[in-house]
PDB file with SEQRES, HELIX, SHEET and CRYST1 records, atoms N, CA, C and O in Angstrom:
SEQRES   1 A   86  UNK UNK UNK UNK UNK UNK UNK UNK UNK UNK UNK UNK UNK          
SEQRES   2 A   86  UNK UNK UNK UNK UNK UNK UNK UNK UNK UNK UNK UNK UNK          
SEQRES   3 A   86  UNK UNK UNK UNK UNK UNK UNK UNK UNK UNK UNK UNK UNK          
SEQRES   4 A   86  UNK UNK UNK UNK UNK UNK UNK UNK UNK UNK UNK UNK UNK          
SEQRES   5 A   86  UNK UNK UNK UNK UNK UNK UNK UNK UNK UNK UNK UNK UNK          
SEQRES   6 A   86  UNK UNK UNK UNK UNK UNK UNK UNK UNK UNK UNK UNK UNK          
SEQRES   7 A   86  UNK UNK UNK UNK UNK UNK UNK UNK                              
HELIX    1 AA1 UNK A   16  UNK A   27  1                                  12    
HELIX    2 AA2 UNK A   48  UNK A   53  1                                   6    
HELIX    3 AA3 UNK A   71  UNK A   85  1                                  15    
SHEET    1 AA1 4 UNK A   2  UNK A   7  0                                        
SHEET    2 AA1 4 UNK A  61  UNK A  67 -1                                        
SHEET    3 AA1 4 UNK A  32  UNK A  36 -1                                        
SHEET    4 AA1 4 UNK A  42  UNK A  44 -1                                        
CRYST1    1.000    1.000    1.000  90.00  90.00  90.00 P 1           1          
ATOM      1  N   UNK A   1      63.638 200.526 134.455  1.00  0.00           N  
ATOM      2  CA  UNK A   1      64.376 201.639 134.104  1.00  0.00           C  
ATOM      3  C   UNK A   1      65.230 202.222 135.288  1.00  0.00           C  
ATOM      4  O   UNK A   1      64.624 202.405 136.344  1.00  0.00           O  
ATOM      5  N   UNK A   2      66.410 202.497 135.242  1.00  0.00           N  
ATOM      6  CA  UNK A   2      67.140 203.136 136.370  1.00  0.00           C  
ATOM      7  C   UNK A   2      67.886 204.380 135.728  1.00  0.00           C  
ATOM      8  O   UNK A   2      68.321 204.366 134.577  1.00  0.00           O  
ATOM      9  N   UNK A   3      67.985 205.439 136.581  1.00  0.00           N  
ATOM     10  CA  UNK A   3      68.581 206.649 136.143  1.00  0.00           C  
ATOM     11  C   UNK A   3      69.583 207.133 137.252  1.00  0.00           C  
ATOM     12  O   UNK A   3      69.480 206.751 138.418  1.00  0.00           O  
ATOM     13  N   UNK A   4      70.455 207.905 136.866  1.00  0.00           N  
ATOM     14  CA  UNK A   4      71.300 208.712 137.781  1.00  0.00           C  
ATOM     15  C   UNK A   4      71.751 209.919 137.053  1.00  0.00           C  
ATOM     16  O   UNK A   4      71.881 209.931 135.829  1.00  0.00           O  
ATOM     17  N   UNK A   5      72.003 210.996 137.867  1.00  0.00           N  
ATOM     18  CA  UNK A   5      72.557 212.232 137.286  1.00  0.00           C  
ATOM     19  C   UNK A   5      74.028 212.360 137.614  1.00  0.00           C  
ATOM     20  O   UNK A   5      74.518 211.813 138.602  1.00  0.00           O  
ATOM     21  N   UNK A   6      74.692 213.066 136.795  1.00  0.00           N  
ATOM     22  CA  UNK A   6      76.212 213.159 136.876  1.00  0.00           C  
ATOM     23  C   UNK A   6      76.570 214.552 136.286  1.00  0.00           C  
ATOM     24  O   UNK A   6      76.117 214.949 135.213  1.00  0.00           O  
ATOM     25  N   UNK A   7      77.407 215.251 137.062  1.00  0.00           N  
ATOM     26  CA  UNK A   7      77.968 216.443 136.690  1.00  0.00           C  
ATOM     27  C   UNK A   7      79.246 216.285 136.008  1.00  0.00           C  
ATOM     28  O   UNK A   7      80.134 215.699 136.626  1.00  0.00           O  
ATOM     29  N   UNK A   8      79.487 216.727 134.796  1.00  0.00           N  
ATOM     30  CA  UNK A   8      80.538 216.448 133.952  1.00  0.00           C  
ATOM     31  C   UNK A   8      81.781 217.283 134.582  1.00  0.00           C  
ATOM     32  O   UNK A   8      81.685 218.486 134.822  1.00  0.00           O  
ATOM     33  N   UNK A   9      82.840 216.603 134.802  1.00  0.00           N  
ATOM     34  CA  UNK A   9      84.028 217.220 135.442  1.00  0.00           C  
ATOM     35  C   UNK A   9      85.186 217.387 134.439  1.00  0.00           C  
ATOM     36  O   UNK A   9      86.100 218.183 134.653  1.00  0.00           O  
ATOM     37  N   UNK A  10      85.118 216.563 133.266  1.00  0.00           N  
ATOM     38  CA  UNK A  10      86.139 216.747 132.235  1.00  0.00           C  
ATOM     39  C   UNK A  10      86.143 218.201 131.681  1.00  0.00           C  
ATOM     40  O   UNK A  10      85.111 218.816 131.412  1.00  0.00           O  
ATOM     41  N   UNK A  11      87.398 218.689 131.538  1.00  0.00           N  
ATOM     42  CA  UNK A  11      87.509 220.143 131.246  1.00  0.00           C  
ATOM     43  C   UNK A  11      86.953 220.615 129.944  1.00  0.00           C  
ATOM     44  O   UNK A  11      86.672 221.800 129.770  1.00  0.00           O  
ATOM     45  N   UNK A  12      86.794 219.708 129.036  1.00  0.00           N  
ATOM     46  CA  UNK A  12      86.224 219.952 127.738  1.00  0.00           C  
ATOM     47  C   UNK A  12      84.757 219.372 127.491  1.00  0.00           C  
ATOM     48  O   UNK A  12      84.185 219.514 126.410  1.00  0.00           O  
ATOM     49  N   UNK A  13      84.202 218.712 128.573  1.00  0.00           N  
ATOM     50  CA  UNK A  13      82.917 218.186 128.462  1.00  0.00           C  
ATOM     51  C   UNK A  13      82.936 216.817 127.669  1.00  0.00           C  
ATOM     52  O   UNK A  13      83.950 216.120 127.666  1.00  0.00           O  
ATOM     53  N   UNK A  14      81.822 216.466 127.020  1.00  0.00           N  
ATOM     54  CA  UNK A  14      81.695 215.344 126.258  1.00  0.00           C  
ATOM     55  C   UNK A  14      82.067 215.628 124.849  1.00  0.00           C  
ATOM     56  O   UNK A  14      81.203 215.956 124.035  1.00  0.00           O  
ATOM     57  N   UNK A  15      83.351 215.512 124.522  1.00  0.00           N  
ATOM     58  CA  UNK A  15      84.008 215.777 123.299  1.00  0.00           C  
ATOM     59  C   UNK A  15      84.396 214.483 122.667  1.00  0.00           C  
ATOM     60  O   UNK A  15      84.050 213.438 123.218  1.00  0.00           O  
ATOM     61  N   UNK A  16      85.114 214.458 121.513  1.00  0.00           N  
ATOM     62  CA  UNK A  16      85.293 213.350 120.706  1.00  0.00           C  
ATOM     63  C   UNK A  16      85.874 212.106 121.390  1.00  0.00           C  
ATOM     64  O   UNK A  16      85.383 210.988 121.232  1.00  0.00           O  
ATOM     65  N   UNK A  17      86.952 212.356 122.162  1.00  0.00           N  
ATOM     66  CA  UNK A  17      87.556 211.134 122.837  1.00  0.00           C  
ATOM     67  C   UNK A  17      86.705 210.451 123.838  1.00  0.00           C  
ATOM     68  O   UNK A  17      86.490 209.243 123.739  1.00  0.00           O  
ATOM     69  N   UNK A  18      86.171 211.225 124.873  1.00  0.00           N  
ATOM     70  CA  UNK A  18      85.305 210.543 125.793  1.00  0.00           C  
ATOM     71  C   UNK A  18      84.100 210.053 125.279  1.00  0.00           C  
ATOM     72  O   UNK A  18      83.603 209.019 125.727  1.00  0.00           O  
ATOM     73  N   UNK A  19      83.497 210.813 124.221  1.00  0.00           N  
ATOM     74  CA  UNK A  19      82.280 210.257 123.565  1.00  0.00           C  
ATOM     75  C   UNK A  19      82.460 209.010 122.960  1.00  0.00           C  
ATOM     76  O   UNK A  19      81.579 208.156 123.056  1.00  0.00           O  
ATOM     77  N   UNK A  20      83.661 208.770 122.252  1.00  0.00           N  
ATOM     78  CA  UNK A  20      84.001 207.557 121.560  1.00  0.00           C  
ATOM     79  C   UNK A  20      84.071 206.480 122.636  1.00  0.00           C  
ATOM     80  O   UNK A  20      83.476 205.417 122.462  1.00  0.00           O  
ATOM     81  N   UNK A  21      84.789 206.718 123.762  1.00  0.00           N  
ATOM     82  CA  UNK A  21      84.856 205.700 124.833  1.00  0.00           C  
ATOM     83  C   UNK A  21      83.342 205.272 125.328  1.00  0.00           C  
ATOM     84  O   UNK A  21      82.998 204.110 125.544  1.00  0.00           O  
ATOM     85  N   UNK A  22      82.597 206.310 125.450  1.00  0.00           N  
ATOM     86  CA  UNK A  22      81.222 206.105 125.945  1.00  0.00           C  
ATOM     87  C   UNK A  22      80.435 205.230 125.055  1.00  0.00           C  
ATOM     88  O   UNK A  22      79.746 204.317 125.510  1.00  0.00           O  
ATOM     89  N   UNK A  23      80.530 205.508 123.717  1.00  0.00           N  
ATOM     90  CA  UNK A  23      79.845 204.646 122.707  1.00  0.00           C  
ATOM     91  C   UNK A  23      80.357 203.263 122.729  1.00  0.00           C  
ATOM     92  O   UNK A  23      79.560 202.333 122.609  1.00  0.00           O  
ATOM     93  N   UNK A  24      81.648 203.045 122.877  1.00  0.00           N  
ATOM     94  CA  UNK A  24      82.241 201.728 122.941  1.00  0.00           C  
ATOM     95  C   UNK A  24      81.634 200.952 124.211  1.00  0.00           C  
ATOM     96  O   UNK A  24      81.184 199.809 124.126  1.00  0.00           O  
ATOM     97  N   UNK A  25      81.668 201.639 125.299  1.00  0.00           N  
ATOM     98  CA  UNK A  25      81.120 201.040 126.622  1.00  0.00           C  
ATOM     99  C   UNK A  25      79.666 200.741 126.447  1.00  0.00           C  
ATOM    100  O   UNK A  25      79.224 199.666 126.851  1.00  0.00           O  
ATOM    101  N   UNK A  26      78.909 201.609 125.881  1.00  0.00           N  
ATOM    102  CA  UNK A  26      77.543 201.352 125.808  1.00  0.00           C  
ATOM    103  C   UNK A  26      77.145 200.299 124.928  1.00  0.00           C  
ATOM    104  O   UNK A  26      76.247 199.525 125.259  1.00  0.00           O  
ATOM    105  N   UNK A  27      77.787 200.198 123.744  1.00  0.00           N  
ATOM    106  CA  UNK A  27      77.636 199.076 122.762  1.00  0.00           C  
ATOM    107  C   UNK A  27      77.813 197.687 123.248  1.00  0.00           C  
ATOM    108  O   UNK A  27      77.255 196.719 122.732  1.00  0.00           O  
ATOM    109  N   UNK A  28      78.658 197.629 124.318  1.00  0.00           N  
ATOM    110  CA  UNK A  28      79.023 196.391 124.972  1.00  0.00           C  
ATOM    111  C   UNK A  28      77.879 195.919 125.880  1.00  0.00           C  
ATOM    112  O   UNK A  28      77.852 194.746 126.252  1.00  0.00           O  
ATOM    113  N   UNK A  29      76.983 196.752 126.228  1.00  0.00           N  
ATOM    114  CA  UNK A  29      75.900 196.421 127.191  1.00  0.00           C  
ATOM    115  C   UNK A  29      74.580 196.050 126.474  1.00  0.00           C  
ATOM    116  O   UNK A  29      74.313 196.476 125.350  1.00  0.00           O  
ATOM    117  N   UNK A  30      73.793 195.257 127.162  1.00  0.00           N  
ATOM    118  CA  UNK A  30      72.523 194.889 126.617  1.00  0.00           C  
ATOM    119  C   UNK A  30      71.294 195.747 126.924  1.00  0.00           C  
ATOM    120  O   UNK A  30      70.153 195.386 126.638  1.00  0.00           O  
ATOM    121  N   UNK A  31      71.581 196.859 127.499  1.00  0.00           N  
ATOM    122  CA  UNK A  31      70.544 197.941 127.885  1.00  0.00           C  
ATOM    123  C   UNK A  31      70.634 199.016 126.968  1.00  0.00           C  
ATOM    124  O   UNK A  31      71.685 199.202 126.356  1.00  0.00           O  
ATOM    125  N   UNK A  32      69.537 199.823 126.788  1.00  0.00           N  
ATOM    126  CA  UNK A  32      69.566 200.965 126.078  1.00  0.00           C  
ATOM    127  C   UNK A  32      69.872 202.157 127.039  1.00  0.00           C  
ATOM    128  O   UNK A  32      69.189 202.485 128.009  1.00  0.00           O  
ATOM    129  N   UNK A  33      71.069 202.768 126.578  1.00  0.00           N  
ATOM    130  CA  UNK A  33      71.538 203.915 127.491  1.00  0.00           C  
ATOM    131  C   UNK A  33      71.214 205.228 126.866  1.00  0.00           C  
ATOM    132  O   UNK A  33      71.423 205.380 125.663  1.00  0.00           O  
ATOM    133  N   UNK A  34      70.728 206.169 127.577  1.00  0.00           N  
ATOM    134  CA  UNK A  34      70.372 207.492 126.990  1.00  0.00           C  
ATOM    135  C   UNK A  34      70.909 208.559 127.912  1.00  0.00           C  
ATOM    136  O   UNK A  34      70.795 208.474 129.135  1.00  0.00           O  
ATOM    137  N   UNK A  35      71.492 209.557 127.300  1.00  0.00           N  
ATOM    138  CA  UNK A  35      71.984 210.758 128.026  1.00  0.00           C  
ATOM    139  C   UNK A  35      71.143 211.988 127.772  1.00  0.00           C  
ATOM    140  O   UNK A  35      70.961 212.384 126.621  1.00  0.00           O  
ATOM    141  N   UNK A  36      70.657 212.566 128.762  1.00  0.00           N  
ATOM    142  CA  UNK A  36      69.862 213.801 128.609  1.00  0.00           C  
ATOM    143  C   UNK A  36      70.370 214.959 129.269  1.00  0.00           C  
ATOM    144  O   UNK A  36      70.857 214.871 130.396  1.00  0.00           O  
ATOM    145  N   UNK A  37      70.286 216.101 128.613  1.00  0.00           N  
ATOM    146  CA  UNK A  37      70.614 217.433 129.179  1.00  0.00           C  
ATOM    147  C   UNK A  37      69.496 217.971 130.073  1.00  0.00           C  
ATOM    148  O   UNK A  37      68.376 217.459 130.067  1.00  0.00           O  
ATOM    149  N   UNK A  38      69.803 218.955 130.797  1.00  0.00           N  
ATOM    150  CA  UNK A  38      68.774 219.592 131.619  1.00  0.00           C  
ATOM    151  C   UNK A  38      67.662 220.384 130.724  1.00  0.00           C  
ATOM    152  O   UNK A  38      66.521 220.575 131.146  1.00  0.00           O  
ATOM    153  N   UNK A  39      68.081 220.795 129.535  1.00  0.00           N  
ATOM    154  CA  UNK A  39      67.147 221.394 128.681  1.00  0.00           C  
ATOM    155  C   UNK A  39      66.191 220.397 127.922  1.00  0.00           C  
ATOM    156  O   UNK A  39      65.317 220.843 127.178  1.00  0.00           O  
ATOM    157  N   UNK A  40      66.360 219.065 128.110  1.00  0.00           N  
ATOM    158  CA  UNK A  40      65.478 218.131 127.594  1.00  0.00           C  
ATOM    159  C   UNK A  40      66.021 217.437 126.392  1.00  0.00           C  
ATOM    160  O   UNK A  40      65.475 216.409 125.992  1.00  0.00           O  
ATOM    161  N   UNK A  41      67.116 217.962 125.763  1.00  0.00           N  
ATOM    162  CA  UNK A  41      67.688 217.300 124.590  1.00  0.00           C  
ATOM    163  C   UNK A  41      68.348 216.063 125.109  1.00  0.00           C  
ATOM    164  O   UNK A  41      68.928 216.065 126.195  1.00  0.00           O  
ATOM    165  N   UNK A  42      68.259 214.914 124.275  1.00  0.00           N  
ATOM    166  CA  UNK A  42      68.901 213.586 124.652  1.00  0.00           C  
ATOM    167  C   UNK A  42      69.419 212.919 123.405  1.00  0.00           C  
ATOM    168  O   UNK A  42      69.068 213.257 122.275  1.00  0.00           O  
ATOM    169  N   UNK A  43      70.284 211.941 123.674  1.00  0.00           N  
ATOM    170  CA  UNK A  43      70.890 211.157 122.652  1.00  0.00           C  
ATOM    171  C   UNK A  43      71.122 209.776 123.283  1.00  0.00           C  
ATOM    172  O   UNK A  43      71.333 209.613 124.485  1.00  0.00           O  
ATOM    173  N   UNK A  44      71.065 208.790 122.363  1.00  0.00           N  
ATOM    174  CA  UNK A  44      71.386 207.409 122.568  1.00  0.00           C  
ATOM    175  C   UNK A  44      72.906 207.281 122.870  1.00  0.00           C  
ATOM    176  O   UNK A  44      73.667 207.901 122.127  1.00  0.00           O  
ATOM    177  N   UNK A  45      73.393 206.590 123.819  1.00  0.00           N  
ATOM    178  CA  UNK A  45      74.788 206.488 124.113  1.00  0.00           C  
ATOM    179  C   UNK A  45      75.565 205.808 123.136  1.00  0.00           C  
ATOM    180  O   UNK A  45      76.794 205.850 123.196  1.00  0.00           O  
ATOM    181  N   UNK A  46      74.917 205.132 122.166  1.00  0.00           N  
ATOM    182  CA  UNK A  46      75.611 204.419 121.024  1.00  0.00           C  
ATOM    183  C   UNK A  46      75.797 205.189 119.712  1.00  0.00           C  
ATOM    184  O   UNK A  46      76.307 204.687 118.711  1.00  0.00           O  
ATOM    185  N   UNK A  47      75.319 206.514 119.798  1.00  0.00           N  
ATOM    186  CA  UNK A  47      75.421 207.366 118.719  1.00  0.00           C  
ATOM    187  C   UNK A  47      76.411 208.458 118.872  1.00  0.00           C  
ATOM    188  O   UNK A  47      76.117 209.457 119.529  1.00  0.00           O  
ATOM    189  N   UNK A  48      77.604 208.321 118.285  1.00  0.00           N  
ATOM    190  CA  UNK A  48      78.785 209.190 118.553  1.00  0.00           C  
ATOM    191  C   UNK A  48      78.355 210.736 118.171  1.00  0.00           C  
ATOM    192  O   UNK A  48      78.459 211.662 118.975  1.00  0.00           O  
ATOM    193  N   UNK A  49      77.904 210.865 116.950  1.00  0.00           N  
ATOM    194  CA  UNK A  49      77.609 212.264 116.469  1.00  0.00           C  
ATOM    195  C   UNK A  49      76.498 212.921 117.277  1.00  0.00           C  
ATOM    196  O   UNK A  49      76.549 214.122 117.542  1.00  0.00           O  
ATOM    197  N   UNK A  50      75.441 212.101 117.691  1.00  0.00           N  
ATOM    198  CA  UNK A  50      74.433 212.685 118.506  1.00  0.00           C  
ATOM    199  C   UNK A  50      74.921 213.071 119.862  1.00  0.00           C  
ATOM    200  O   UNK A  50      74.479 214.097 120.380  1.00  0.00           O  
ATOM    201  N   UNK A  51      75.848 212.288 120.510  1.00  0.00           N  
ATOM    202  CA  UNK A  51      76.287 212.650 121.849  1.00  0.00           C  
ATOM    203  C   UNK A  51      77.191 213.882 121.690  1.00  0.00           C  
ATOM    204  O   UNK A  51      77.072 214.783 122.521  1.00  0.00           O  
ATOM    205  N   UNK A  52      78.068 213.999 120.712  1.00  0.00           N  
ATOM    206  CA  UNK A  52      78.886 215.196 120.537  1.00  0.00           C  
ATOM    207  C   UNK A  52      77.938 216.413 120.227  1.00  0.00           C  
ATOM    208  O   UNK A  52      78.283 217.541 120.580  1.00  0.00           O  
ATOM    209  N   UNK A  53      76.749 216.201 119.571  1.00  0.00           N  
ATOM    210  CA  UNK A  53      75.937 217.327 119.174  1.00  0.00           C  
ATOM    211  C   UNK A  53      75.135 217.871 120.393  1.00  0.00           C  
ATOM    212  O   UNK A  53      74.585 218.972 120.345  1.00  0.00           O  
ATOM    213  N   UNK A  54      75.088 217.083 121.458  1.00  0.00           N  
ATOM    214  CA  UNK A  54      74.379 217.621 122.594  1.00  0.00           C  
ATOM    215  C   UNK A  54      75.241 218.832 123.229  1.00  0.00           C  
ATOM    216  O   UNK A  54      74.697 219.630 123.992  1.00  0.00           O  
ATOM    217  N   UNK A  55      76.582 218.936 122.894  1.00  0.00           N  
ATOM    218  CA  UNK A  55      77.313 219.896 123.453  1.00  0.00           C  
ATOM    219  C   UNK A  55      77.374 220.162 124.877  1.00  0.00           C  
ATOM    220  O   UNK A  55      77.268 221.285 125.370  1.00  0.00           O  
ATOM    221  N   UNK A  56      77.563 218.988 125.575  1.00  0.00           N  
ATOM    222  CA  UNK A  56      77.656 219.089 127.097  1.00  0.00           C  
ATOM    223  C   UNK A  56      79.018 219.477 127.486  1.00  0.00           C  
ATOM    224  O   UNK A  56      80.031 218.879 127.124  1.00  0.00           O  
ATOM    225  N   UNK A  57      78.985 220.537 128.261  1.00  0.00           N  
ATOM    226  CA  UNK A  57      80.300 221.277 128.762  1.00  0.00           C  
ATOM    227  C   UNK A  57      80.557 220.865 130.213  1.00  0.00           C  
ATOM    228  O   UNK A  57      79.686 220.363 130.923  1.00  0.00           O  
ATOM    229  N   UNK A  58      81.853 221.119 130.619  1.00  0.00           N  
ATOM    230  CA  UNK A  58      82.218 220.859 131.977  1.00  0.00           C  
ATOM    231  C   UNK A  58      81.156 221.732 132.962  1.00  0.00           C  
ATOM    232  O   UNK A  58      80.738 222.857 132.689  1.00  0.00           O  
ATOM    233  N   UNK A  59      80.852 221.034 134.044  1.00  0.00           N  
ATOM    234  CA  UNK A  59      79.966 221.587 134.998  1.00  0.00           C  
ATOM    235  C   UNK A  59      78.503 221.377 134.754  1.00  0.00           C  
ATOM    236  O   UNK A  59      77.710 221.691 135.642  1.00  0.00           O  
ATOM    237  N   UNK A  60      78.068 220.856 133.586  1.00  0.00           N  
ATOM    238  CA  UNK A  60      76.664 220.713 133.361  1.00  0.00           C  
ATOM    239  C   UNK A  60      76.323 219.297 133.890  1.00  0.00           C  
ATOM    240  O   UNK A  60      77.174 218.409 133.942  1.00  0.00           O  
ATOM    241  N   UNK A  61      75.092 219.135 134.263  1.00  0.00           N  
ATOM    242  CA  UNK A  61      74.551 217.931 134.741  1.00  0.00           C  
ATOM    243  C   UNK A  61      73.702 217.088 133.735  1.00  0.00           C  
ATOM    244  O   UNK A  61      72.748 217.592 133.141  1.00  0.00           O  
ATOM    245  N   UNK A  62      74.040 215.932 133.582  1.00  0.00           N  
ATOM    246  CA  UNK A  62      73.245 215.066 132.606  1.00  0.00           C  
ATOM    247  C   UNK A  62      72.510 214.018 133.402  1.00  0.00           C  
ATOM    248  O   UNK A  62      72.875 213.671 134.525  1.00  0.00           O  
ATOM    249  N   UNK A  63      71.449 213.523 132.770  1.00  0.00           N  
ATOM    250  CA  UNK A  63      70.751 212.321 133.325  1.00  0.00           C  
ATOM    251  C   UNK A  63      70.971 211.144 132.511  1.00  0.00           C  
ATOM    252  O   UNK A  63      70.689 211.158 131.313  1.00  0.00           O  
ATOM    253  N   UNK A  64      71.474 210.092 133.102  1.00  0.00           N  
ATOM    254  CA  UNK A  64      71.814 208.815 132.328  1.00  0.00           C  
ATOM    255  C   UNK A  64      70.655 207.829 132.706  1.00  0.00           C  
ATOM    256  O   UNK A  64      70.386 207.558 133.876  1.00  0.00           O  
ATOM    257  N   UNK A  65      70.001 207.321 131.643  1.00  0.00           N  
ATOM    258  CA  UNK A  65      68.926 206.352 131.731  1.00  0.00           C  
ATOM    259  C   UNK A  65      69.415 204.956 131.218  1.00  0.00           C  
ATOM    260  O   UNK A  65      69.940 204.808 130.115  1.00  0.00           O  
ATOM    261  N   UNK A  66      69.200 203.966 132.096  1.00  0.00           N  
ATOM    262  CA  UNK A  66      69.575 202.531 131.683  1.00  0.00           C  
ATOM    263  C   UNK A  66      68.289 201.874 131.600  1.00  0.00           C  
ATOM    264  O   UNK A  66      67.569 201.884 132.598  1.00  0.00           O  
ATOM    265  N   UNK A  67      67.888 201.273 130.482  1.00  0.00           N  
ATOM    266  CA  UNK A  67      66.605 200.625 130.318  1.00  0.00           C  
ATOM    267  C   UNK A  67      66.731 199.276 129.585  1.00  0.00           C  
ATOM    268  O   UNK A  67      67.321 199.193 128.508  1.00  0.00           O  
ATOM    269  N   UNK A  68      66.157 198.215 130.200  1.00  0.00           N  
ATOM    270  CA  UNK A  68      66.134 196.925 129.543  1.00  0.00           C  
ATOM    271  C   UNK A  68      67.406 196.105 129.947  1.00  0.00           C  
ATOM    272  O   UNK A  68      68.319 196.631 130.582  1.00  0.00           O  
ATOM    273  N   UNK A  69      67.425 194.875 129.577  1.00  0.00           N  
ATOM    274  CA  UNK A  69      68.528 193.940 129.698  1.00  0.00           C  
ATOM    275  C   UNK A  69      68.840 193.925 131.243  1.00  0.00           C  
ATOM    276  O   UNK A  69      67.948 194.045 132.083  1.00  0.00           O  
ATOM    277  N   UNK A  70      70.138 193.771 131.547  1.00  0.00           N  
ATOM    278  CA  UNK A  70      70.581 193.643 132.946  1.00  0.00           C  
ATOM    279  C   UNK A  70      70.773 194.969 133.585  1.00  0.00           C  
ATOM    280  O   UNK A  70      71.899 195.344 133.912  1.00  0.00           O  
ATOM    281  N   UNK A  71      69.629 195.746 133.787  1.00  0.00           N  
ATOM    282  CA  UNK A  71      69.602 197.083 134.361  1.00  0.00           C  
ATOM    283  C   UNK A  71      70.634 197.334 135.514  1.00  0.00           C  
ATOM    284  O   UNK A  71      71.444 198.261 135.515  1.00  0.00           O  
ATOM    285  N   UNK A  72      70.503 196.406 136.475  1.00  0.00           N  
ATOM    286  CA  UNK A  72      71.492 196.579 137.657  1.00  0.00           C  
ATOM    287  C   UNK A  72      72.890 196.544 137.402  1.00  0.00           C  
ATOM    288  O   UNK A  72      73.623 197.386 137.920  1.00  0.00           O  
ATOM    289  N   UNK A  73      73.337 195.644 136.647  1.00  0.00           N  
ATOM    290  CA  UNK A  73      74.752 195.474 136.197  1.00  0.00           C  
ATOM    291  C   UNK A  73      75.186 196.614 135.295  1.00  0.00           C  
ATOM    292  O   UNK A  73      76.240 197.218 135.493  1.00  0.00           O  
ATOM    293  N   UNK A  74      74.362 196.898 134.310  1.00  0.00           N  
ATOM    294  CA  UNK A  74      74.691 197.930 133.383  1.00  0.00           C  
ATOM    295  C   UNK A  74      74.638 199.307 133.928  1.00  0.00           C  
ATOM    296  O   UNK A  74      75.338 200.190 133.432  1.00  0.00           O  
ATOM    297  N   UNK A  75      73.804 199.545 134.974  1.00  0.00           N  
ATOM    298  CA  UNK A  75      73.725 200.746 135.695  1.00  0.00           C  
ATOM    299  C   UNK A  75      75.035 201.034 136.484  1.00  0.00           C  
ATOM    300  O   UNK A  75      75.571 202.142 136.519  1.00  0.00           O  
ATOM    301  N   UNK A  76      75.499 199.904 137.123  1.00  0.00           N  
ATOM    302  CA  UNK A  76      76.784 200.033 137.843  1.00  0.00           C  
ATOM    303  C   UNK A  76      77.872 200.252 136.912  1.00  0.00           C  
ATOM    304  O   UNK A  76      78.768 201.021 137.260  1.00  0.00           O  
ATOM    305  N   UNK A  77      77.930 199.649 135.700  1.00  0.00           N  
ATOM    306  CA  UNK A  77      78.988 199.875 134.690  1.00  0.00           C  
ATOM    307  C   UNK A  77      78.934 201.231 134.267  1.00  0.00           C  
ATOM    308  O   UNK A  77      80.007 201.831 134.198  1.00  0.00           O  
ATOM    309  N   UNK A  78      77.803 201.871 133.948  1.00  0.00           N  
ATOM    310  CA  UNK A  78      77.782 203.215 133.430  1.00  0.00           C  
ATOM    311  C   UNK A  78      78.146 204.277 134.578  1.00  0.00           C  
ATOM    312  O   UNK A  78      78.717 205.334 134.310  1.00  0.00           O  
ATOM    313  N   UNK A  79      77.807 203.949 135.747  1.00  0.00           N  
ATOM    314  CA  UNK A  79      78.125 204.839 136.863  1.00  0.00           C  
ATOM    315  C   UNK A  79      79.562 204.906 137.009  1.00  0.00           C  
ATOM    316  O   UNK A  79      80.129 205.983 137.191  1.00  0.00           O  
ATOM    317  N   UNK A  80      80.186 203.786 136.935  1.00  0.00           N  
ATOM    318  CA  UNK A  80      81.661 203.615 137.114  1.00  0.00           C  
ATOM    319  C   UNK A  80      82.335 204.404 135.893  1.00  0.00           C  
ATOM    320  O   UNK A  80      83.216 205.245 136.071  1.00  0.00           O  
ATOM    321  N   UNK A  81      81.861 204.071 134.708  1.00  0.00           N  
ATOM    322  CA  UNK A  81      82.408 204.754 133.502  1.00  0.00           C  
ATOM    323  C   UNK A  81      82.419 206.291 133.610  1.00  0.00           C  
ATOM    324  O   UNK A  81      83.412 206.970 133.348  1.00  0.00           O  
ATOM    325  N   UNK A  82      81.203 206.799 134.029  1.00  0.00           N  
ATOM    326  CA  UNK A  82      81.148 208.301 134.083  1.00  0.00           C  
ATOM    327  C   UNK A  82      82.119 208.863 135.269  1.00  0.00           C  
ATOM    328  O   UNK A  82      82.818 209.861 135.093  1.00  0.00           O  
ATOM    329  N   UNK A  83      82.100 208.236 136.314  1.00  0.00           N  
ATOM    330  CA  UNK A  83      83.075 208.746 137.253  1.00  0.00           C  
ATOM    331  C   UNK A  83      84.484 208.573 136.980  1.00  0.00           C  
ATOM    332  O   UNK A  83      85.288 209.322 137.534  1.00  0.00           O  
ATOM    333  N   UNK A  84      84.896 207.615 136.141  1.00  0.00           N  
ATOM    334  CA  UNK A  84      86.325 207.468 135.796  1.00  0.00           C  
ATOM    335  C   UNK A  84      86.752 208.207 134.536  1.00  0.00           C  
ATOM    336  O   UNK A  84      87.940 208.486 134.373  1.00  0.00           O  
ATOM    337  N   UNK A  85      85.774 208.552 133.589  1.00  0.00           N  
ATOM    338  CA  UNK A  85      86.114 209.210 132.373  1.00  0.00           C  
ATOM    339  C   UNK A  85      85.521 210.601 132.069  1.00  0.00           C  
ATOM    340  O   UNK A  85      86.015 211.346 131.224  1.00  0.00           O  
ATOM    341  N   UNK A  86      84.485 210.895 132.770  1.00  0.00           N  
ATOM    342  CA  UNK A  86      83.809 212.133 132.464  1.00  0.00           C  
ATOM    343  C   UNK A  86      83.818 213.090 133.629  1.00  0.00           C  
ATOM    344  O   UNK A  86      83.281 214.193 133.526  1.00  0.00           O  
TER     345      UNK A  86                                                      
END                                                                             
C-alpha cells in the first residue's frame, strides 16, 4: 500500500468533470484507489457519485491510497493525474 496527500487546487474542488476524469483514470489501473478526506470519509476512485458526495473543495487536503497490483506504477500515475487535473 502506498499513500500520498494532495491539496486540491481546482477552483471548484472535485466536481463532475474532474471526478469523471478521475474515475476513468482509476478504472484503467489494476490497483484499488481510495480518496479520503481529513474527516475520515472516503470513497473508491472508481465510484463517481461517491467521489462527488465527498464534497471536496479547493484548499482541502485528501489522502490517496493505492493498494494492490502495480502499486509503484499506479502510484506515479495517480500522483501525475492529481497534479495535472486537480
